[in-house]
N, C-alpha and C positions, 0 to 999 in steps of 0.2 A: 207926860213929864215934858218939861219945857227946858230947853238948853240954848241959851244966847238968843232967846225969842223965837226959836223954831220948836214946833210941836211934832212930836214923835208918837205914834200909835204902835204899841208892841202887840203883835199876834202870835200866840204860842201855838204851834201846829205839832202834831205827831209825825215829824218828818226827819229824814236823816240830818245829821249835823255836817255841814259843809265847812271847810276851813276858808277863812277869810285872808285874802292875800295883800289887802291894801286898804287905805282910808279914803274918804271922800276928798277930792281935789276942788280947788277954787273954780267956780264957773264964771266965765266971762260975761255972762248976760246978766244975772240977777243973784242974790245972795241965797235966795230959796226958790224951789221949783216945787209946783204941786204935781204929784204923780198919782194917776187914777188906775186903779187895778182892775182886772177883768171882772171883779165882783162889785165894782162901782164905788169902791171906797176911795176917799181921797187921803193920800199919805204925803206929809210934808217931808221933803228930803232935808237932811241936815246941812249944815253949813259946812264949809271946807274944814277938813280935819275929822269929821264924824265918821264913825265905824260904818261901812256899807252893810246892807241888809244880807243875811245869809241866804244861801240857795234854798234850804228847807223853808226859811220865813217867806222868801219871794214866791216858792211854789205854794205855800199855804195862802198868801195873800191873794193868789190867782186861783185858789180853790183846786189846786192840781195835786193828786196824790201818786200819779204815775205818768210815765211817758216824759218826754222833753218839753222845755219851756224856753221861749225867747221873750224877755220882758225887760223894761227899764227900771233899774233899782233906785233906792233912795238917794243915791248920788248922781241920779240923771244919766247914768250908763246903761247901755243896752247889754243885757246879759243873755248868753245861751247856756241853759242848764240841760246837760245831757240826759238826766233822769230824775224825776221827781219821786220815784220810788217803783216797785214792782208788785204785781197782783199774784200772790200765792196762796190765797185762802182755799181754793179748790183746784183740782186738776184741770179743769177747763176755763179758770180765770183768765181774763185778758184785759188790757188796757184799752179803753174807748174814750177819746177826747179827754184824757187826764183823769178819767173815773174808772174804777174797777168794776168790770161786768163778767158775767159768766154765760157761756154757750153750753146748755145742756145736750149731752148725747142723746141720740135717738137708736132705734133698732138698727137703722141703716149705718150708724157709726160703728156698730159691732159687725155689720155684715150679716144681721139676723133678717130673715124674711118671714118667719112664722113662729108660732108658739108664743108663750109668756115667759120669757126669762126674767130672773130677779138679779139685776146688775145695776151697778151705780150709773148715774146719769152724768157724773163728773162734776156736779154743782151742789153736792151736799145731800142729793136725793137719790131716788131709784126710778128706772124705767117702770111704769106702771101700767102702760096700754099694751095689748097684745100687738105682736109684731106682723101679724096677718095669718092668712091660711093659705093652703096649698090646693090649688085645683085638681079635682079628679075627673073633670069633664074630658071626653076625648079631645085630642090624643093623648092625654096625660092620666090615664086610668090607674097607673101604678105609682102616682106621685104621692109622697107622705112628708111630713115634717121630721126631719132627722134630729139626732141628739145635739147637733151643733146649731139648731133654731133656724135651719136653712131648709129649703123644699129640696128633697132628693128624690130621684126616680131610679128604680131598678128595672132595666128593660126585660121583657120577657123573651125568650128564645122562640123561634118557630117550632122547635121540637116540642116545647111545652105547650104552645097554643094550638099548633096544628101538626100533630105527630105523623100524619100520613102524607104530608106535603114533601115533595122531592126537590123543587126547585122554586125560583122567583123569591119574593119577599112578602112579608105581612107587617103591618104597623106593630111596633114593639111596646105599644102603651106608655111610651115615654116621648111621644113626638118625633120618633125615628122609625127605622124599619129593621127587622130582622131577617136575616138571609136564611132560606131553606135548603135542606140537603148539605151534603159535604163538599160542595163545589162552588162556595160564594154565591149562591143562587142559580148558579148554571148547573149544567149537567157533565158527567163524565164523558169527554169526547175523545179519549184516547182509544187507539186501535183495540178491537175491531169495531168501535162505536162512533167513528168520525161524524156521523150524520145526526147524532142524538142532539135534541133541542128541547127547551123548556116550554110546555104548552102553558102560557101564563095563565090562561082562563081556568086551567084545572090544576095549576101548581104541580104538574106531573111531567116527569121526563118522557118524550116520545121520540120516535125514530122513523124517518122515511127513508126506505131501502133505496139504494141506487143500483139499477140493473147493469148488467155487463154490457149491454148494448149502448147504454148511456156513457158509460166510463170508457169502455174500449171498442168502439164500433168496428174495429178491424179484426177482432178476435173471433175466430171460427168455432172454437170448442173450449172444453175444460170450464173451469169456474174461477170466480174471484170473489173477494169480500164484497158483500152488499153494504158495508160500512153501518150495518146494523147488528152485527154480531152473528151474521149468518152468511150464506154464500149465494151467488147468482150465477146461473149456468150460461155459457156463452154459445152463440150459434142457434140453428134452428132445430137441433136434434138433442136438446137436453143436456148440452155439454159434450156429446159424442159426435161422431162423423156419419155422414151418409154411406152405408155400406151396400146399398142397393145396386142393381144395375151394372155388376161385374166390378164392384169396388169393395170386395169382401175383405181385403187386407188394409183397408183404410183405418187409421187410427189418429188419436190426437197426440201432438207433440206438445205436452204440457208446458215445457220450458218456453215455447212461443205461442202457445195457445192457437196453433194453426193445424188444420188437418193435413196429414201426410200419408204416404202409401209405400210400403215395401213390396215390390213385385215378387211373386213366387215363380220360379221357374218351372218348366214341365218336369225336370228330372226330379226335383224336390217333391212335386206333388204325385207324380206317377213314374216311379223309377223303372217300370217295365216298358214303357212306351218309347219307341224308337223313331216315330216319324209323326208327322201331322203337327198341329198347334193346338193349345189350350189357353183358356183365358189366364192372364197373369194376376187376376184379381185386383188389378189397379187400372181397369179401363183398357187395357191392351191385351196382347197375346204373347204367348211364349212358344218358340219352336221346340218341337220334341225330337227333331232332327229331320235328315233327308234320305232318300233311298237312292244311294250312288254306287252300290256295290256292282251292280251290272247295268250301266248305263244303257239306256234305251229300252230296257226290259224290266227293271225294277219299279215297284210303285207302291204306294202306301195304302193299306187297307184302312180305310177311314173308320170302319167300325171298331177294329182291334188296335189301330194306332201302332201296327207293326209292318215292316217291310215285307212285301210279297214279290214274286217274279213270275212272270209269264212268258215263255219263250215262243215268240211268234215266228220265229225262223222255221220255215217248213223242213221236214226230214229229207225230202228229195234234194234240197239245196245242200244240206249237210253231205249227202251221199255224192252229189255232183262235186262239191268242194274237195272231196277226198278221192274223186275218181272211181267210185263205186256205181256199177250200174245194177249190181245185185249183191246179195249176201248180207251178213251181220256186220254193222259198223259200230264200234264202240267210242263215244265221245264224251267230252264234258261240254254241256251245251251252254247256251248264253245266259242261263241262271245258274251255273256252277254245278249243274246236276250230272253225274256220270250216269249214262244210259246207252242201251244198245238199239240201233236203228235197223230195221229189216229193209235193207235198200232194195231188195227184189220187190217188196210190196210198194215201197216208197216211189221207186223210180218207174217201175212198170216196163223196163226195157225188155224183159225176158218174156217170150211168148210161151205158151203152154207147151210143155215137153222139153223146154230149153233146160240147160244145165248152167248152174253158176260155177264157173271155174275158179282157180286159185288167184287169178288176177282181177277177180270180182267183175268179170264181164260175162255176158250171156253167151253160151255156146249152143247152138242149134244142131241136133243130130241130123246126119244126112238121110235121105229116104233109102230103104232097103236096097232098091237097085243102084242107087248111087254109092251106098255103102259097099255092096258087093263088087260093083265095078271098080270103086277106087281101091280097093284092096286086092291088087293083082297076085297071081301065082309066084311072082318072084320071091315073094315072102311065103315060103312053104308053111310056115306055121300058121299062116292065117286060114290055110285050108283044113286045118284040124288033121293033118296027116293023110288028107286025101290025095289021090293021084292026079296030077296036072293033066289037063285035057280031058278029063272024064267028068261026067256028070255026078260022079260020087262025091265031088267037093260041095257038099251041102251045107255044111256048117263053117262059116267064116267068123273068125274071132279076131278083133282089131281093137286098139284104144282110140277111143273117140270122146272128145269133151272130157279128157282126164279120166274116163272110166273105161273098163273093158267091155267090149260089146261083141256079142256072138250073134251072127244073123244067119238064117237058113237061106242059103243062096243057091239051092238046087234048081230053081226055076229061072235063075238067071245065068247067063254065061259068065263063067269066071275063069280067071287064070288063062284066058286064051282058049278055053275049051269050046 
């Protein structure tokens, strides 16, 4: 169509209808201008007052069905068209350089890693190729393709794989590890098993006992936990104390793990003993008493452990101390014994024929002549009734040495006869 000497080519496109807000204005340069579109066709713009080309026509002239466009219209004006259309044919349609394209979904778009799912590819078709396989090579022996078309792996427990294992870990067949036993791969180290440990080579819990000497080097006796569920005795006597060599009472003070000893007194061991000493069963001795009843004379009978006494004071001294030359002396001696002493025999002061008189001295009888002479006739009774001056005074009786003595004095001149 020609108008006012101007050629206009009308191109009908299936584009949105855009409203025209103005008409062509006069150009200061020439009455008409050739406009070349992006598809190489020359369009002659109209003269002033002609209707401008619509956005839809301008998009079509430039071969654009989507996206924005900046172009010079038939009036020689630069136009910015926000959108030449949208791409909605498929879920994955998009605009590419003004044309609609489609990016097909893959297995990865759905997050699928295995199996052959029957799902849309977003471009009018479906995913037709397998999404892959799941490796069963170690360490993925338990891996399978799950219902969600992804590789899943269910780990095996140690109990299922190695039911006899107590500790450590084993591969769980899902590229991880499974702990063995009930203590996170370790061993129960609560008392009294503080020394328990895992022997990783055998996957078994083991325990190294600690001796008392290692734990408590100053302990003498008793026992302590060996930290392996048992006990360890302390000291050199299997937890006890050395009771030899006079240490019979030695015992273990369990609270302090030290050997102690409670001495035994003589009286507790031998109540009847009164003297000497005995072992106190704690390496020392205990006195059974001393003999002090008779100082200087008491002594301890070592065999009987009783006090005895020997009076070494001679009898003649007892007699002398009491002024006895003869006779019987009753005393309590230096050992507390009441006894009679024959001072006549002990002292030996009396000669044969002497008499012991009441003052405990010796009285020696006079010779017959002296006796007869001593007893004069002044004492008639001494002559036994005889006549003085006569030889008939034969029998003289007198008291001598506290005894009555009669002497035949006829052969001796008596009484002055």
